[in-house]
C-alpha positions as CSV (number, residue, x, y, z in Angstrom):
1,M,63.1,-30.2,-15.3
2,N,61.9,-32.6,-12.5
3,E,61.4,-30.2,-9.6
4,E,61.5,-33.1,-7.1
5,K,65.1,-33.9,-8.1
6,M,66.3,-30.3,-8.5
7,N,69.5,-29.7,-6.5
8,P,69.1,-26.6,-4.2
9,V,72.3,-25.1,-5.6
10,D,71.2,-25.7,-9.2
11,A,68.0,-23.9,-8.4
12,M,69.9,-20.8,-7.5
13,P,70.2,-18.1,-10.2
14,D,73.1,-18.3,-12.5
15,P,75.8,-16.0,-11.0
16,G,76.6,-15.1,-14.6
17,R,73.5,-13.0,-14.5
18,R,75.6,-10.5,-12.5
19,K,77.8,-10.0,-15.5
20,F,74.8,-9.1,-17.6
21,L,73.5,-6.8,-15.0
22,N,76.8,-5.1,-14.6
23,T,77.1,-4.7,-18.3
24,A,73.7,-3.1,-18.5
25,A,74.4,-0.8,-15.6
26,F,77.8,0.2,-17.0
27,A,76.3,0.8,-20.4
28,G,73.5,2.9,-18.8
29,L,76.0,5.1,-17.1
30,A,78.2,5.4,-20.1
31,G,75.1,6.2,-22.2
32,A,74.3,9.0,-19.7
33,G,77.6,10.5,-20.5
34,L,79.6,9.2,-17.6
35,S,82.1,7.2,-19.6
36,V,84.6,10.0,-19.2
37,G,84.7,9.5,-15.5
38,L,84.9,5.7,-15.8
39,S,87.6,5.9,-18.4
40,A,90.0,6.8,-15.6
41,C,90.1,3.1,-14.7
42,N,93.5,1.5,-15.2
43,K,92.3,-1.3,-17.5
44,E,95.5,-3.3,-16.9
45,S,95.4,-3.3,-13.1
46,A,91.8,-2.7,-12.1
47,P,90.2,-6.0,-10.8
48,P,87.9,-7.7,-13.3
49,P,84.1,-7.8,-12.5
50,A,84.2,-11.6,-12.3
51,A,86.1,-12.3,-9.0
52,A,88.2,-15.2,-8.3
53,T,86.2,-16.2,-5.3
54,A,83.3,-18.7,-5.2
55,P,80.0,-17.2,-6.4
56,A,77.4,-16.4,-3.8
57,A,75.1,-19.1,-5.3
58,A,77.6,-21.7,-4.2
59,V,77.1,-21.3,-0.4
60,E,77.1,-24.6,1.4
61,H,73.5,-24.8,2.6
62,A,74.4,-27.2,5.4
63,D,76.4,-24.5,7.0
64,V,73.7,-21.9,6.9
65,G,71.7,-23.4,9.8
66,K,74.1,-22.1,12.5
67,Y,73.0,-18.5,11.6
68,E,69.4,-19.2,12.1
69,V,67.6,-18.1,15.3
70,A,65.5,-20.8,16.8
71,P,61.9,-20.2,17.9
72,G,61.8,-18.5,21.3
73,Q,65.4,-17.4,21.0
74,L,66.5,-13.8,20.7
75,D,68.7,-12.2,18.1
76,E,72.2,-11.0,19.0
77,Y,71.9,-7.7,17.3
78,Y,69.4,-5.0,16.4
79,S,69.6,-3.6,12.9
80,F,68.1,-0.1,12.4
81,S,67.4,0.8,8.8
82,S,66.2,3.9,7.1
83,G,63.1,3.1,5.0
84,G,63.8,5.4,2.0
85,H,60.8,7.0,0.4
86,S,58.5,5.3,2.9
87,G,59.6,8.0,5.3
88,E,60.1,5.5,8.2
89,V,62.8,3.7,10.1
90,R,62.7,-0.1,10.5
91,I,64.1,-2.4,13.1
92,Y,65.3,-5.9,12.3
93,G,66.9,-8.7,14.4
94,L,70.1,-10.1,13.3
95,P,71.2,-12.7,12.3
96,S,67.6,-13.8,11.7
97,G,66.6,-10.8,9.6
98,R,63.2,-10.8,11.2
99,E,61.4,-7.4,11.0
100,L,60.5,-6.3,14.5
101,K,59.0,-2.9,14.1
102,R,58.5,0.0,11.7
103,I,58.9,3.4,13.3
104,P,56.8,6.1,11.7
105,V,58.8,9.3,11.3
106,F,57.9,11.5,8.4
107,N,55.1,9.2,7.1
108,M,51.5,8.8,8.2
109,D,50.8,5.5,10.0
110,C,47.3,4.4,10.7
111,L,48.4,1.5,12.9
112,V,49.7,3.7,15.7
113,G,47.9,6.9,14.7
114,W,51.1,8.8,13.7
115,G,49.8,11.9,11.9
116,T,46.4,11.5,13.5
117,T,46.9,12.2,17.2
118,N,47.5,15.7,18.5
119,E,50.8,14.6,20.0
120,S,52.2,13.3,16.7
121,K,50.9,16.4,14.8
122,A,52.8,18.6,17.3
123,I,56.0,16.8,16.3
124,L,55.3,16.6,12.6
125,G,54.2,20.3,12.3
126,T,50.8,21.3,11.0
127,K,49.2,23.7,8.5
128,P,46.8,26.4,9.9
129,N,43.9,24.0,9.4
130,G,45.5,21.4,11.7
131,T,46.5,18.9,9.1
132,P,50.2,17.7,8.9
133,K,52.4,20.2,7.0
134,Y,53.9,17.3,5.0
135,T,52.6,13.8,4.5
136,T,55.7,12.4,2.7
137,G,59.3,11.8,3.6
138,D,62.5,10.3,2.3
139,T,64.7,8.8,5.0
140,H,68.3,7.9,4.0
141,H,70.6,7.9,6.9
142,V,69.9,6.7,10.4
143,H,72.6,7.1,13.1
144,P,72.5,6.8,16.9
145,S,74.0,9.0,19.6
146,Y,77.4,8.1,21.1
147,T,79.2,8.0,24.5
148,D,82.9,7.4,24.7
149,G,83.1,6.4,21.0
150,T,80.3,3.8,20.9
151,Y,76.5,3.7,20.8
152,D,74.8,4.7,24.1
153,G,71.2,3.7,23.2
154,K,69.8,7.1,23.9
155,Y,68.8,8.6,20.5
156,M,68.7,7.9,16.8
157,F,68.8,10.6,14.2
158,V,67.4,10.3,10.7
159,N,67.1,12.7,7.8
160,D,64.2,13.6,5.4
161,K,65.8,14.4,2.1
162,I,62.6,15.7,0.5
163,H,61.6,18.4,3.0
164,G,65.0,19.1,4.6
165,R,64.1,17.8,8.1
166,L,66.0,16.0,10.9
167,A,64.1,13.7,13.2
168,R,65.2,12.3,16.6
169,I,64.0,8.9,17.8
170,R,64.1,8.0,21.5
171,M,65.6,4.5,21.7
172,D,63.9,3.6,25.0
173,T,60.5,3.8,23.3
174,M,61.5,3.6,19.7
175,E,59.3,6.5,18.8
176,T,60.0,9.9,17.2
177,D,60.1,12.7,19.7
178,K,61.3,15.7,17.8
179,I,61.5,16.9,14.2
180,T,63.4,20.0,13.0
181,E,63.1,21.6,9.5
182,L,66.4,23.1,8.4
183,P,66.1,26.6,6.9
184,N,67.2,27.3,3.3
185,V,68.0,23.7,2.5
186,Q,66.9,21.2,-0.2
187,G,68.0,17.7,-0.6
188,F,69.2,17.1,2.9
189,H,71.0,13.8,2.4
190,G,73.9,12.9,4.7
191,T,73.8,13.2,8.5
192,F,75.9,12.1,11.4
193,P,76.1,12.9,15.1
194,D,79.4,14.0,16.7
195,K,81.0,11.5,19.0
196,R,82.6,14.0,21.4
197,D,82.1,17.7,22.1
198,P,84.4,19.7,19.7
199,V,84.9,22.5,22.2
200,D,84.9,20.9,25.6
201,A,87.0,17.7,25.5
202,A,85.6,16.6,28.8
203,V,82.2,16.0,27.2
204,N,82.5,12.6,25.6
205,H,79.0,12.2,24.3
206,T,76.9,13.4,21.3
207,T,76.1,17.1,21.5
208,R,75.6,18.0,17.9
209,V,74.2,16.5,14.7
210,F,75.7,17.5,11.3
211,C,73.5,17.7,8.1
212,G,74.6,18.1,4.5
213,A,72.5,19.7,1.8
214,E,72.7,18.0,-1.6
215,F,70.9,20.5,-3.8
216,S,72.2,24.0,-4.3
217,I,69.5,26.6,-4.6
218,P,69.3,30.4,-4.8
219,L,69.7,31.9,-1.3
220,P,67.2,33.1,-0.2
221,N,65.0,30.9,-2.4
222,D,62.1,33.4,-2.7
223,G,61.8,33.8,-6.4
224,R,64.9,35.9,-7.1
225,D,68.0,34.8,-9.0
226,M,66.3,31.6,-10.3
227,E,68.1,31.8,-13.6
228,D,71.4,32.9,-12.3
229,G,73.4,29.8,-11.5
230,S,76.2,31.8,-9.8
231,K,73.7,32.6,-7.0
232,Y,73.0,28.9,-6.2
233,K,74.7,27.8,-3.0
234,S,74.7,24.9,-0.6
235,L,74.6,24.9,3.2
236,F,76.0,22.5,5.8
237,T,74.0,22.6,9.1
238,C,74.7,21.9,12.7
239,V,71.8,21.0,15.0
240,D,71.9,20.7,18.8
241,A,71.3,17.1,19.8
242,E,69.3,17.9,22.9
243,T,67.2,20.9,21.9
244,M,67.0,20.0,18.2
245,E,67.5,23.7,17.4
246,V,69.7,24.7,14.5
247,R,73.0,26.1,16.0
248,W,74.6,27.3,12.8
249,Q,75.0,26.8,9.0
250,A,78.0,27.0,6.7
251,L,77.9,28.3,3.2
252,I,79.9,25.9,1.0
253,D,80.9,25.1,-2.6
254,G,79.6,21.7,-3.9
255,N,76.8,19.3,-3.1
256,C,77.0,17.2,0.0
257,D,76.5,13.5,-0.1
258,L,77.3,11.6,3.1
259,V,78.6,12.9,6.5
260,A,81.2,11.5,8.9
261,T,82.5,12.7,12.2
262,S,85.8,12.2,14.0
263,Y,86.2,10.4,17.3
264,D,88.0,13.3,18.9
265,G,85.1,15.7,18.0
266,K,87.3,18.1,16.1
267,L,86.1,17.5,12.5
268,A,83.0,16.7,10.5
269,A,83.4,15.6,6.9
270,T,81.2,15.3,3.8
271,N,82.1,13.9,0.4
272,Q,81.1,16.2,-2.4
273,Y,80.1,16.1,-6.0
274,N,79.4,19.1,-8.2
275,T,82.0,21.2,-6.7
276,E,81.6,23.2,-9.9
277,M,78.2,24.3,-8.6
278,G,76.6,23.6,-11.9
279,I,72.8,23.6,-12.3
280,H,72.8,21.3,-15.4
281,Y,74.4,18.0,-15.9
282,E,77.3,19.2,-18.1
283,G,78.2,21.9,-15.6
284,M,78.4,19.3,-12.8
285,M,81.0,17.2,-14.7
286,S,83.5,19.7,-16.0
287,A,86.1,19.5,-13.2
288,E,88.6,16.7,-13.0
289,M,88.3,16.2,-9.2
290,D,85.7,16.7,-6.6
291,A,86.4,16.9,-2.8
292,C,86.0,15.5,0.6
293,L,85.2,18.6,2.7
294,F,86.3,18.9,6.3
295,F,84.8,21.3,8.8
296,N,86.9,22.6,11.8
297,I,84.0,22.8,14.3
298,A,85.7,24.7,17.0
299,R,86.8,27.5,14.6
300,I,83.3,27.7,13.1
301,E,81.8,28.1,16.6
302,E,84.4,30.7,17.5
303,A,83.4,32.7,14.3
304,V,79.8,32.5,15.3
305,K,80.6,33.6,18.8
306,A,82.6,36.5,17.4
307,G,79.7,37.6,15.3
308,K,81.4,36.7,12.0
309,F,78.3,35.5,10.3
310,T,75.3,36.6,8.2
311,T,71.7,35.3,8.0
312,I,69.6,34.3,5.0
313,G,66.1,35.4,4.3
314,S,63.8,35.2,7.3
315,S,66.0,32.7,9.1
316,K,67.8,33.9,12.2
317,V,70.3,31.0,12.1
318,P,74.0,32.3,11.9
319,V,75.6,31.4,8.6
320,V,79.4,31.4,8.3
321,D,81.3,31.6,5.0
322,A,83.0,28.3,4.5
323,T,83.5,28.6,0.7
324,R,86.8,27.7,-0.8
325,A,87.6,31.3,-1.9
326,S,87.2,32.6,1.7
327,N,89.2,29.9,3.4
328,T,92.6,29.9,1.6
329,D,94.7,30.4,4.7
330,P,94.9,27.1,6.5
331,K,95.6,28.7,9.9
332,T,92.4,30.6,9.9
333,A,90.3,28.4,7.6
334,L,87.0,27.0,8.7
335,T,87.1,24.3,6.0
336,C,89.6,22.1,4.2
337,Y,88.6,20.9,0.7
338,V,90.6,17.7,0.0
339,P,90.6,16.8,-3.7
340,I,89.6,13.3,-4.6
341,P,88.4,11.5,-7.8
342,K,85.2,12.7,-9.5
343,N,81.8,12.1,-8.0
344,P,82.6,10.3,-4.7
345,H,79.9,8.5,-3.0
346,G,80.3,7.8,0.7
347,V,82.7,8.8,3.5
348,N,83.3,6.6,6.5
349,I,85.8,6.8,9.4
350,S,87.7,3.8,10.6
351,P,87.0,2.5,14.2
352,D,90.5,3.6,15.3
353,G,89.7,7.2,14.2
354,K,92.8,7.4,12.0
355,Y,91.4,7.3,8.5
356,Y,88.4,8.3,6.3
357,A,87.5,6.1,3.3
358,C,85.9,8.1,0.5
359,S,84.7,5.9,-2.3
360,G,85.0,6.9,-6.0
361,K,81.7,5.8,-7.6
362,L,83.0,6.9,-11.1
363,S,86.6,5.9,-10.2
364,P,87.5,2.3,-9.3
365,T,89.2,3.6,-6.2
366,A,88.7,4.5,-2.6
367,S,90.6,7.5,-1.3
368,V,92.0,7.0,2.2
369,I,92.4,10.4,4.0
370,E,94.4,10.5,7.3
371,H,92.7,12.4,10.1
372,A,96.0,13.7,11.6
373,L,97.1,15.1,8.3
374,V,93.9,17.1,7.9
375,L,94.5,18.6,11.3
376,K,98.1,19.3,10.2
377,W,96.7,21.2,7.2
378,F,94.6,23.3,9.5
379,D,97.8,24.1,11.5
380,G,99.5,25.3,8.3
381,E,102.0,22.4,8.4
382,L,100.8,20.5,5.3
383,P,101.5,22.4,2.0
384,E,98.6,20.9,0.0
385,A,95.3,19.5,1.2
386,R,95.6,16.7,-1.3
387,Q,98.6,15.4,0.7
388,A,96.2,14.3,3.4
389,V,95.3,11.4,1.0
390,V,97.6,8.5,2.0
391,A,96.1,5.7,-0.2
392,E,94.0,5.3,-3.3
393,P,93.7,1.6,-4.0
394,E,91.9,0.3,-7.1
395,I,89.2,-2.0,-5.7
396,G,86.5,-2.4,-8.4
397,L,83.8,-0.7,-10.4
398,G,81.3,1.6,-8.8
399,P,82.5,1.7,-5.1
400,L,80.0,3.3,-2.9
401,H,80.0,2.7,0.9
402,T,82.6,1.3,3.3
403,G,82.3,-0.6,6.6
404,F,85.2,-1.7,8.8
405,D,86.0,-4.7,11.0
406,N,88.3,-4.9,14.0
407,K,91.3,-6.1,12.1
408,G,92.1,-3.1,10.0
409,N,90.1,-4.2,7.0
410,A,87.5,-2.3,5.0
411,Y,84.5,-3.7,3.1
412,T,83.2,-1.6,0.2
413,T,80.1,-2.1,-1.9
414,L,80.7,-2.2,-5.6
415,F,77.6,-1.1,-7.4
416,L,78.7,-2.0,-11.0
417,D,80.5,-5.2,-10.1
418,S,77.7,-6.4,-7.8
419,Q,80.3,-7.3,-5.2
420,I,81.6,-6.6,-1.8
421,V,85.4,-6.2,-1.7
422,K,87.5,-6.7,1.4
423,W,90.7,-4.7,1.5
424,N,93.3,-3.8,4.1
425,V,93.8,-0.1,4.9
426,E,97.4,-0.3,6.0
427,A,98.3,-2.4,3.0
428,A,96.7,0.2,0.8
429,I,98.9,2.9,2.4
430,K,102.0,0.8,1.9
431,S,101.1,0.2,-1.8
432,F,100.5,3.9,-2.2
433,K,104.0,4.6,-1.0
434,G,105.4,2.1,-3.6
435,D,105.4,-1.2,-1.8
436,T,104.6,-3.6,-4.7
437,A,104.4,-6.6,-2.4
438,A,101.6,-5.1,-0.3
439,K,98.4,-7.2,-0.7
440,V,95.6,-4.7,-0.7
441,V,92.5,-6.6,-1.9
442,L,92.0,-9.7,0.3
443,D,88.7,-11.1,-0.9
444,R,85.6,-10.5,-3.0
445,I,82.1,-11.9,-2.9
446,D,79.2,-11.6,-5.3
447,V,75.9,-10.1,-4.1
448,H,72.5,-9.9,-5.8
449,Y,72.3,-7.3,-7.2
450,Q,73.8,-3.8,-7.3
451,P,74.6,-3.1,-3.7
452,G,74.0,0.3,-2.3
453,H,74.8,0.7,1.4
454,G,76.8,-1.9,3.3
455,F,77.6,-1.9,7.0
456,T,79.4,-4.0,9.6
457,S,78.3,-5.1,13.0
458,M,79.2,-2.2,15.5
459,G,81.3,-0.9,12.6
460,E,80.8,2.8,13.1
461,T,82.1,2.6,16.7
462,K,85.4,2.0,18.4
463,D,83.9,-1.4,19.3
464,S,83.6,-2.8,15.8
465,D,83.5,-6.6,16.3
466,G,84.2,-7.9,12.7
467,R,81.4,-10.5,12.7
468,F,78.8,-9.5,10.1
469,F,78.4,-7.4,7.0
470,V,75.0,-6.6,5.6
471,S,74.7,-5.6,1.9
472,D,71.5,-3.6,1.1
473,N,71.0,-4.3,-2.6
474,K,69.0,-2.3,-5.0
475,F,67.7,-5.2,-7.1
476,S,66.6,-8.7,-6.2
477,K,65.2,-10.2,-9.4
478,D,64.9,-14.0,-9.1
479,R,65.8,-14.1,-5.3
480,F,62.3,-14.2,-4.0
481,L,58.8,-15.1,-5.0
482,P,57.5,-12.5,-7.4
483,V,55.0,-10.1,-6.0
484,G,54.3,-7.8,-9.0
485,P,56.3,-5.1,-10.6
486,L,57.6,-3.7,-7.2
487,H,60.0,-6.4,-6.1
488,A,61.2,-7.0,-2.5
489,E,64.8,-5.9,-2.1
490,T,67.6,-7.8,-0.4
491,A,69.6,-7.4,2.7
492,Q,72.2,-10.1,2.4
493,L,74.0,-11.2,5.5
494,I,77.7,-12.0,5.1
495,D,79.9,-13.6,7.7
496,I,83.2,-11.7,7.8
497,S,84.8,-13.3,10.8
498,G,87.1,-15.5,8.8
499,D,89.6,-14.8,6.0
500,K,87.0,-15.4,3.4
501,M,83.6,-13.7,3.4
502,K,80.6,-16.1,3.4
503,L,77.1,-15.2,2.3
504,V,74.8,-16.9,4.8
505,A,71.3,-15.4,4.3
506,D,69.0,-13.4,2.0
507,H,66.6,-11.3,4.0
508,S,63.8,-9.7,2.0
509,V,63.2,-6.0,2.8
510,Y,60.5,-3.6,1.7
511,S,61.6,-0.9,-0.7
512,E,63.8,1.0,-0.4
513,P,66.3,0.6,2.4
514,H,69.3,3.0,2.5
515,D,71.8,3.2,5.3
516,S,71.6,0.9,8.3
517,I,73.4,0.2,11.6
518,I,74.0,-3.0,13.5
519,I,74.0,-2.6,17.3
520,R,74.6,-5.3,20.0
521,R,71.4,-6.1,21.8
522,D,72.9,-5.4,25.3
523,I,73.2,-1.7,24.4
524,I,69.5,-1.2,23.8
525,K,67.5,-0.7,26.9
526,T,63.8,-0.2,26.0
527,R,60.9,0.6,28.4
528,Q,57.9,-1.6,28.3
529,I,55.5,0.6,30.2
530,Y,55.1,4.4,30.2
531,N,55.1,6.6,33.2
532,L,51.6,8.0,33.7
533,D,53.1,11.2,35.2
534,D,54.8,12.0,31.9
535,F,51.4,12.9,30.3
536,P,49.9,16.2,31.5
537,L,46.5,15.2,29.9
538,A,46.4,11.8,31.6
539,T,43.1,10.7,33.3
540,K,44.5,8.8,36.2
541,D,41.2,7.5,37.6
542,P,38.2,6.2,35.6
543,K,36.0,8.2,37.9
544,D,37.5,11.4,36.3
545,S,36.1,10.4,32.9
546,G,33.4,12.5,31.3
547,V,32.3,15.0,28.7
548,F,33.3,18.6,29.4
549,R,31.9,21.4,27.3
550,D,33.2,24.9,26.7
551,G,30.9,26.5,24.2
552,K,31.4,24.5,20.9
553,K,34.6,22.9,22.2
554,V,34.0,19.5,23.9
555,T,36.6,17.4,25.7
556,V,35.9,13.7,26.2
557,R,38.1,12.2,28.8
558,L,38.1,8.4,29.1
559,T,40.3,5.5,30.1
560,S,40.9,2.0,28.9
561,Q,41.4,-1.2,30.9
562,A,40.9,-4.5,29.3
563,P,38.2,-5.2,28.2
564,A,36.4,-1.9,28.5
565,F,36.5,1.9,28.0
566,S,35.5,3.9,31.1
567,L,32.6,5.5,29.2
568,R,29.9,3.3,27.6
569,E,28.8,6.2,25.5
570,F,29.2,9.9,25.2
571,K,27.1,12.6,23.5
572,V,28.2,15.6,21.5
573,K,26.4,17.9,19.1
574,K,26.8,18.4,15.4
575,G,29.4,21.1,14.7
576,D,31.3,20.6,18.0
577,E,35.1,20.6,18.0
578,V,35.7,17.3,19.9
579,T,38.9,16.4,21.6
580,I,39.1,12.8,22.8
581,I,41.8,12.1,25.5
582,L,42.4,8.4,26.0
583,T,44.6,7.0,28.8
584,N,45.5,3.3,29.0
585,L,45.5,2.4,32.7
586,D,46.7,-1.1,32.2
587,K,50.1,-1.9,33.6
588,V,50.7,-5.2,31.9
589,E,53.6,-5.3,29.3
590,D,52.3,-5.5,25.7
591,L,48.7,-4.7,26.7
592,T,48.1,-2.0,24.1
593,H,44.6,-0.5,23.5
594,A,43.4,1.6,20.6
595,M,40.4,3.6,19.4
596,A,38.9,3.8,16.0
597,I,35.9,5.9,15.1
598,P,34.1,4.9,11.8
599,K,33.5,7.7,9.2
600,Y,35.7,10.1,11.2
601,D,39.1,8.9,10.0
602,I,40.3,8.3,13.6
603,N,42.5,5.4,14.6
604,F,45.3,5.4,17.1
605,I,46.8,3.3,19.9
606,V,47.7,3.9,23.5
607,N,50.4,1.7,25.1
608,P,50.3,0.8,28.8
609,Q,50.2,4.0,31.0
610,Q,50.2,6.2,27.9
611,T,47.9,9.0,27.0
612,Q,47.0,10.1,23.4
613,S,44.5,12.6,22.1
614,V,42.7,13.5,18.8
615,T,40.7,16.5,17.8
616,F,38.0,16.6,15.0
617,I,34.7,18.3,14.1
618,A,31.6,16.2,14.8
619,D,30.0,17.0,11.4
620,K,27.9,13.9,10.9
621,P,24.9,13.2,13.2
622,G,24.3,9.6,14.2
623,V,25.7,6.7,16.3
624,Y,29.3,5.8,15.9
625,W,30.9,2.9,17.6
626,C,34.3,3.7,19.0
627,Y,36.1,0.4,19.2
628,C,39.5,-1.0,20.1
629,T,41.6,-2.0,17.1
630,N,44.5,-3.6,19.0
631,F,43.7,-7.1,20.3
632,C,43.8,-6.9,24.1
633,H,41.6,-9.5,25.7
634,A,39.2,-12.4,25.1
635,L,36.4,-9.9,25.1
636,H,38.3,-7.6,22.7
637,L,35.4,-7.5,20.2
638,E,33.1,-6.3,23.0
639,M,35.4,-3.4,23.9
640,R,33.4,-0.4,22.6
641,S,31.9,3.0,23.4
642,R,29.2,4.8,21.5
643,M,29.7,8.3,20.2
644,I,26.3,9.9,19.8
645,V,26.3,13.0,17.6
646,E,23.1,14.9,18.0
647,A,21.8,16.9,15.1
């Protein structure tokens, strides 16, 4: 083909590839033994994989320009995305899709020195020898704090699935400030902050963060009962948003996936699979239904206050019994297990606070659960928990995650269909009641390929604006230039402001993004310069620089001001434990300095008015040039100090 005459649309991949991919994915699941769950599809009424709407490849390219952000212009939104098994959180601008920053959380980062500085090690936690306790992480879900039902720009919280940790990020500096390891938990997957205090209704901001454990384990997991599956249990955890200390845990049946919280603060929810508590595949698939599990937070905390709890192993955290067998009386129950189709994946609450959408994954449906009816069950006024389900529309194959606009519509990712489906919640409820004229599914659009998480602009707040949907896709073959076996993944930007969804951009993202949020830029208020008084170790005047010895422990205090360090050189002896404390005295925005020491594995930055420190053993005699790695001045290359290690 003559490339010069190639039509841009013709150059796009054949949307028919999606059919092949879907077939392969479907066959893969069926081959794994999941065909029983998928056979629940109503083959007559379930929407076909190939939608009636125009394929994504047929976007009018002339119309895409209005979504571009011109040089020198700012994006309208921030997008915060968990980085998956990179262990980090990423910040993008939208609609441009430009990557603005990577926030190290559970990973090591040699650009900023995360995992190298003493300050970051104190947050990460260390082994007795001073090295980080863990050097890997797996971030899945990132969610910010709330005030009055919307984002307040104070904190973000993100999980570490591998090591069962919850991290908090300050949104004024976009840096991790606390990490808590949850006791007796493995596979900590879903997390969500509350939006209002569940006990004191006058407190309308985030006070707690809820964490669901996906893997059941013997409790305590100390080598006993390893072969006895009946002793395997799961825990749901509540962490204090300010202190980051674990407040309580709840012993439950089933594995937790995602977490959602109500706008009135009364309930937290998690969709569950493996309610059978099986430890092998076949045991996890024996039941006809799984559940969306609701926690009555006020009752749980009353039980803790009354001493109705136990502890597990060496942990002192109170653990309440929230299992199904111990909570049969709704009027005293701590939990409500709402039955829904097998292996649900994702639970999200609508911006009006009325409904939870719980996607089917192995069922072509989304279950709509009414918040008021769950509360009614807890009051003993609803005979069966299943009656809280007010709709269960068939929307497509492999539904996973749901976002909402400001018009009562839901947008769900369809993993097997490689589509986003737009459906109306109230119409789904009418259809469930027997209204055959109700139009539930409003639109479909192809994405490339196999979408995982999807999210709308401001969609997890009462201020959802219905402008954009982003589909984080698991595969991107033929969308970008090839870069070897590990492909870039796609975050596809979709305009949802009209009746029809419109794919307007492919944004390449580094593997593997999971959940993300889109926040209006006016909500985020960042600081550009630190306050020197916030750092007890700060050297406020270059005259206070120097080398201070206490036996074999040596402290080197120095400052940086472009283009020089306050000490031209400093001397230590072989075998000394050296602590370097560096303070950046510059007050100019974006004037960051750094220090790297060859052969000593030291590299870290200091932002304006910030202080950071490192500690190491000077075990190699010689001269070592300490130099600034962050370009700061025309004489940046000359910005050095000599460390002289005497034998």
